[in-house]
C-alpha positions in Angstrom: 9.6 -10.2 6.5 11.0 -8.0 9.8 10.3 -4.4 10.2 13.7 -3.7 9.1 12.9 -4.7 5.2 9.6 -2.9 5.4 9.7 0.0 3.4 7.4 3.0 4.7 4.6 5.0 2.4 4.1 8.1 3.5 0.1 9.5 2.1 -0.9 13.1 3.1 -4.6 11.7 4.3 -6.2 8.9 4.9 -8.4 6.7 3.7 -7.0 6.5 0.2 -8.0 4.0 -2.2 -6.1 1.2 -2.9 -5.3 1.4 -6.8 -4.6 5.3 -6.3 -2.1 4.1 -3.6 -0.3 1.9 -6.0 -0.3 4.8 -8.5 0.6 7.2 -6.7 3.6 5.4 -4.9 4.7 4.3 -8.8 4.6 1.0 -7.6 2.8 0.5 -11.2 2.9 2.1 -14.5 -0.6 3.4 -14.6 -3.9 3.6 -12.8 -5.2 0.5 -15.8 -1.7 -1.3 -14.3 -3.0 -0.8 -10.6 -6.5 -2.1 -11.1 -5.3 -5.1 -13.2 -2.7 -6.2 -10.7 -5.6 -5.8 -7.8 -8.3 -7.8 -9.5 -5.3 -10.5 -10.7 -5.0 -11.1 -6.5 -1.1 -9.8 -7.0 -1.5 -7.4 -3.7 -2.5 -8.3 0.1 -3.5 -5.7 2.8 -2.6 -6.3 6.2 -1.8 -10.3 5.1 -4.6 -11.0 3.3 -5.1 -10.8 -0.7 -7.4 -7.7 -1.5 -9.1 -7.8 -5.0 -11.2 -4.5 -4.4 -9.5 -1.3 -6.2 -11.5 1.0 -3.7 -10.3 -0.7 -0.5 -9.4 2.3 1.7 -6.2 2.4 3.1 -5.5 3.6 6.4 -2.2 4.6 8.1 -0.6 1.2 9.9 -1.8 -1.0 7.0 0.9 -3.3 5.5 0.6 -3.4 1.8 2.3 -6.6 -0.4 3.1 -6.2 -3.6 6.0 -7.3 -6.1 7.9 -9.7 -3.0 8.0 -6.1 -0.8 6.1 -4.8 2.3 5.4 -1.3 2.7 3.7 0.2 5.8 1.1 3.1 5.5 1.8 6.2 7.3 0.2 9.8 7.4 3.1 12.2 6.0 4.6 14.1 9.2 3.7 11.1 11.7 6.9 10.0 13.2 7.7 6.1 12.7 7.3 4.0 15.6 10.4 3.7 17.9 11.6 7.2 17.0 
Protein backbone atom coordinates (compact mmCIF):
# COMPACT_ATOMS: atom_id res chain seq x y z
CA UNK A 1 0.00 0.00 0.00
CA UNK A 2 1.45 3.38 -0.92
CA UNK A 3 1.21 6.72 0.88
CA UNK A 4 -1.54 7.92 -1.51
CA UNK A 5 -4.01 5.36 -0.12
CA UNK A 6 -2.89 5.67 3.49
CA UNK A 7 -5.24 7.62 5.74
CA UNK A 8 -4.01 9.93 8.47
CA UNK A 9 -4.98 9.92 12.12
CA UNK A 10 -4.38 13.12 14.06
CA UNK A 11 -3.84 12.90 17.79
CA UNK A 12 -3.48 15.81 20.19
CA UNK A 13 -0.64 14.28 22.19
CA UNK A 14 1.64 11.28 22.02
CA UNK A 15 2.08 8.66 23.16
CA UNK A 16 -1.43 7.20 23.15
CA UNK A 17 -2.38 3.61 23.99
CA UNK A 18 -3.32 1.53 20.94
CA UNK A 19 -6.76 0.57 22.28
CA UNK A 20 -7.55 4.23 22.97
CA UNK A 21 -6.54 5.22 19.46
CA UNK A 22 -8.85 2.64 17.87
CA UNK A 23 -11.73 3.78 20.07
CA UNK A 24 -11.17 7.54 19.71
CA UNK A 25 -10.95 7.24 15.92
CA UNK A 26 -14.18 5.18 15.81
CA UNK A 27 -12.40 2.28 14.12
CA UNK A 28 -14.20 0.05 16.64
CA UNK A 29 -17.51 0.43 18.46
CA UNK A 30 -16.17 0.36 22.02
CA UNK A 31 -13.11 0.04 24.20
CA UNK A 32 -13.98 -3.61 24.78
CA UNK A 33 -14.08 -4.25 21.06
CA UNK A 34 -10.72 -2.49 20.67
CA UNK A 35 -9.17 -4.76 23.28
CA UNK A 36 -10.69 -7.83 21.59
CA UNK A 37 -9.42 -7.07 18.07
CA UNK A 38 -5.95 -6.28 19.43
CA UNK A 39 -5.80 -9.50 21.48
CA UNK A 40 -7.00 -11.46 18.43
CA UNK A 41 -4.02 -10.19 16.42
CA UNK A 42 -6.09 -8.15 13.98
CA UNK A 43 -4.04 -4.96 14.40
CA UNK A 44 -0.48 -4.28 13.23
CA UNK A 45 1.82 -1.42 14.21
CA UNK A 46 4.65 -0.55 11.84
CA UNK A 47 4.19 -3.84 9.99
CA UNK A 48 4.20 -6.13 13.04
CA UNK A 49 1.11 -7.72 14.61
CA UNK A 50 0.51 -6.09 17.99
CA UNK A 51 -1.38 -7.87 20.77
CA UNK A 52 -0.66 -5.42 23.61
CA UNK A 53 -3.63 -3.10 24.16
CA UNK A 54 -1.43 -0.55 25.94
CA UNK A 55 1.22 -0.39 23.19
CA UNK A 56 2.21 3.27 23.04
CA UNK A 57 1.55 4.88 19.68
CA UNK A 58 3.71 7.80 18.56
CA UNK A 59 3.64 10.27 15.69
CA UNK A 60 4.89 8.56 12.53
CA UNK A 61 3.63 5.10 13.50
CA UNK A 62 1.59 3.22 10.90
CA UNK A 63 -1.42 1.27 12.14
CA UNK A 64 -2.99 -1.46 10.01
CA UNK A 65 -6.54 -2.55 10.76
CA UNK A 66 -9.49 -3.73 8.69
CA UNK A 67 -7.52 -3.73 5.44
CA UNK A 68 -6.57 -0.06 5.80
CA UNK A 69 -3.35 1.68 6.84
CA UNK A 70 -3.31 4.80 8.99
CA UNK A 71 -0.32 7.07 9.63
CA UNK A 72 -0.39 8.78 13.03
CA UNK A 73 0.57 12.42 13.38
CA UNK A 74 0.29 15.10 16.03
CA UNK A 75 -2.51 17.58 15.42
CA UNK A 76 -1.09 20.72 13.82
CA UNK A 77 1.99 19.00 12.34
CA UNK A 78 2.15 19.21 8.57
CA UNK A 79 2.13 15.93 6.65
CA UNK A 80 5.31 15.03 4.76
CA UNK A 81 5.55 16.69 1.37
CA UNK A 82 3.45 19.77 2.18
